[in-house]
C-alpha positions as CSV (number, residue, x, y, z in Angstrom):
1,M,128.4,36.5,86.6
2,N,131.6,34.8,85.3
3,I,133.0,34.7,81.8
4,I,135.9,33.0,81.3
5,I,137.9,33.1,77.8
6,C,140.5,30.4,77.3
7,E,142.3,29.6,74.3
8,G,140.2,27.3,72.1
9,K,137.9,24.4,71.6
10,Y,139.5,22.0,74.3
11,D,140.5,24.5,76.9
12,A,136.7,25.3,76.7
13,I,136.1,21.4,76.8
14,F,138.3,20.9,79.7
15,F,137.1,24.1,82.1
16,D,133.5,23.0,81.2
17,E,134.0,19.4,82.7
18,L,136.1,20.9,85.4
19,S,133.3,23.1,86.9
20,K,130.3,20.6,86.2
21,E,129.0,20.9,89.5
22,N,128.1,24.6,88.2
23,T,124.8,23.8,86.7
24,Q,124.0,27.1,85.5
25,K,126.5,27.4,82.4
26,Y,126.9,28.2,79.1
27,I,129.7,27.1,77.1
28,M,130.5,28.1,73.4
29,Y,133.6,27.1,71.0
30,D,134.3,26.8,67.4
31,V,131.9,29.9,66.9
32,D,132.7,33.3,65.9
33,F,133.1,35.8,68.8
34,K,129.7,37.4,67.9
35,K,127.8,34.8,69.7
36,L,129.8,35.6,72.5
37,Q,128.9,39.5,71.8
38,K,125.0,38.4,71.7
39,C,125.3,37.3,74.9
40,M,126.8,40.4,76.3
41,G,124.6,42.7,74.4
42,R,121.3,43.8,75.0
43,S,120.4,39.9,76.7
44,L,122.9,40.8,79.3
45,D,120.9,41.0,82.0
46,Y,118.6,37.5,81.2
47,F,122.2,35.6,80.8
48,K,123.5,36.9,84.1
49,V,120.8,35.3,85.9
50,A,120.1,32.1,83.4
51,Y,123.6,31.5,83.1
52,P,126.3,32.7,86.0
53,L,129.1,31.3,84.1
54,I,130.2,31.8,80.3
55,I,132.7,29.6,78.6
56,Y,134.2,30.7,75.5
57,G,137.0,29.0,73.7
58,D,138.9,31.1,71.4
59,G,141.7,30.9,68.5
60,G,144.1,31.3,70.6
61,K,147.1,33.9,70.6
62,P,146.9,37.0,69.6
63,K,142.9,36.8,68.9
64,I,142.3,36.1,72.8
65,Y,143.6,39.6,73.7
66,K,141.2,41.0,71.4
67,A,138.5,39.1,72.2
68,L,139.4,40.5,75.8
69,E,139.0,43.7,74.7
70,K,135.9,43.0,73.3
71,A,134.5,41.8,76.4
72,V,135.6,44.4,78.6
73,G,133.7,47.0,76.1
74,L,130.5,45.2,76.2
75,T,130.1,44.6,79.5
76,L,131.7,47.7,81.2
77,G,128.8,49.8,82.5
78,K,125.9,47.2,81.8
79,S,125.0,45.7,84.9
80,K,124.8,47.0,88.9
81,D,126.5,43.9,89.9
82,N,130.2,43.3,89.1
83,I,131.1,41.1,85.8
84,Y,134.1,38.5,86.2
85,I,136.3,38.2,83.2
86,S,138.8,35.4,83.8
87,L,141.8,35.2,80.7
88,I,143.4,31.8,81.0
89,L,146.2,31.4,78.9
90,D,148.9,29.2,78.5
91,D,152.1,30.6,80.1
92,D,154.3,29.0,76.9
93,G,157.1,29.2,79.0
94,N,156.6,33.0,79.5
95,E,156.9,33.9,83.3
96,Y,153.2,35.1,84.8
97,D,154.4,38.8,85.4
98,D,155.3,39.2,81.5
99,L,151.8,37.9,80.9
100,E,150.2,40.3,83.7
101,V,152.3,43.2,82.5
102,K,150.8,42.7,78.7
103,V,147.3,42.6,79.9
104,K,147.5,45.4,82.1
105,D,148.7,47.6,79.2
106,I,146.2,46.3,76.8
107,L,143.7,47.4,79.7
108,D,145.1,50.7,80.6
109,S,145.8,51.7,76.3
110,L,141.7,50.4,76.1
111,S,140.6,52.8,79.1
112,K,141.7,55.5,77.7
113,N,140.4,54.8,73.6
114,K,138.2,57.8,73.4
115,D,136.6,56.4,70.3
116,R,135.3,53.2,71.6
117,F,134.2,55.2,75.4
118,S,132.8,58.9,75.1
119,R,133.1,58.9,79.1
120,P,136.5,57.1,79.9
121,P,136.0,54.7,82.6
122,T,138.4,54.3,85.8
123,F,141.2,51.4,85.5
124,E,143.3,50.5,88.8
125,Q,144.7,47.1,89.7
126,N,144.2,46.0,93.4
127,N,144.5,41.7,94.8
128,R,140.9,41.1,93.0
129,G,142.6,42.0,89.5
130,F,142.1,44.6,87.0
131,I,139.1,46.5,87.5
132,L,137.6,49.3,85.0
133,K,134.6,51.2,86.2
134,Y,132.5,54.2,84.7
135,P,132.0,56.9,87.6
136,K,128.5,56.5,87.7
137,S,128.1,53.1,87.2
138,E,127.3,50.6,90.2
139,G,128.7,47.6,89.1
140,S,132.6,46.6,87.6
141,T,134.1,44.7,85.1
142,I,136.8,43.1,86.9
143,V,139.5,41.2,84.8
144,S,141.7,38.4,86.9
145,L,144.6,36.8,84.5
146,F,145.1,32.6,85.0
147,T,147.9,31.0,83.3
148,V,148.2,27.1,82.7
149,P,151.7,25.7,83.3
150,L,153.6,25.9,79.8
151,N,150.4,24.1,78.0
152,L,147.1,22.8,78.0
153,E,147.7,20.0,76.0
154,I,151.3,19.4,77.9
155,Q,149.3,19.3,81.1
156,V,146.7,16.7,79.8
157,A,149.4,14.2,77.8
158,K,151.3,13.8,80.9
159,K,148.4,12.9,83.3
160,C,146.8,10.7,80.7
161,I,150.2,9.0,80.7
162,E,150.5,8.6,84.3
163,N,147.7,6.2,84.3
164,K,148.2,5.0,80.9
165,P,152.2,4.7,80.0
166,H,153.6,5.2,77.2
167,P,157.6,6.0,77.5
168,H,158.5,6.6,73.9
169,I,156.1,9.5,73.7
170,N,158.0,12.9,74.0
171,V,155.4,15.0,75.1
172,D,157.1,18.3,75.6
173,A,158.3,17.8,72.3
174,N,155.4,17.5,70.4
175,P,152.2,17.9,72.8
176,H,149.4,17.6,69.8
177,L,150.9,14.7,68.3
178,A,150.4,13.4,71.8
179,I,147.3,14.0,72.4
180,D,146.5,13.0,69.0
181,F,148.1,9.4,70.0
182,L,146.5,8.9,73.3
183,A,143.2,9.8,72.1
184,D,143.6,7.3,69.1
185,N,145.0,4.4,71.4
186,H,142.3,4.9,74.4
187,Y,139.6,7.2,73.3
188,D,138.7,5.7,70.2
189,G,139.9,9.4,68.3
190,N,137.7,11.2,70.7
191,K,139.6,14.2,72.1
192,E,136.7,15.8,73.8
193,L,136.6,12.4,75.8
194,L,140.2,12.8,76.7
195,F,140.4,16.3,77.9
196,R,136.9,16.1,80.1
197,E,138.0,12.5,81.9
198,T,141.6,13.8,82.6
199,S,140.1,17.5,84.2
200,L,139.0,15.5,86.7
201,L,142.6,14.3,87.5
202,L,144.1,17.7,87.1
203,K,141.4,19.7,89.2
204,N,143.7,19.3,92.3
205,E,147.0,21.0,90.5
206,I,147.2,25.1,92.1
207,W,146.7,26.5,88.7
208,A,143.4,23.9,88.0
209,N,142.3,24.9,91.4
210,A,142.8,28.7,91.1
211,I,140.1,28.8,88.0
212,L,138.1,26.5,89.4
213,N,137.5,28.8,92.8
214,Q,137.1,31.5,90.4
215,M,134.7,29.9,88.3
216,N,132.7,29.1,92.1
217,S,133.0,33.0,93.2
218,G,131.7,36.0,92.1
């Protein structure tokens, strides 16, 4: 089972379209974390069969780190199979290693939280990602970090402008304004359609392809 946690509504829509060949998925955005929590509670066994892929769009940093903590806590030791959680962040110009250290510190601290776990899980990092596991459980919760260069709005706006040139738009200076302008002028104000259409143009980018491969694995 794969759970994708990304930064917001349009991120979730983007990755929903990117994974359109994966027919069994559950996408949620503009909702409280409690909806995702319900999926990963007593009904986790049902959801992992009915929806091998869950895509959740959070409210962005720093809330997304709290969503990650809660998702790990809710899935750990709940399945005989591995649960894969992919955290997708805009790097906002930060180095991948710096973001990776932040995620590692969060998960390491979580694994040692005696208020959260009566029996502390093991925690390690290898080439699969960050692995948390109860000593006697069969399945692990495996967290992977993926980053979007700068941010998704910039990637979408620049790719859209490649096909619909607007030399006066400074995407880097104000990506949100660029998205609004492109949606208004080419998609009748429908930003969802803009993100869905552009996702297919970006799917062969290295960062997008890595995320897509993860969606189709596990």
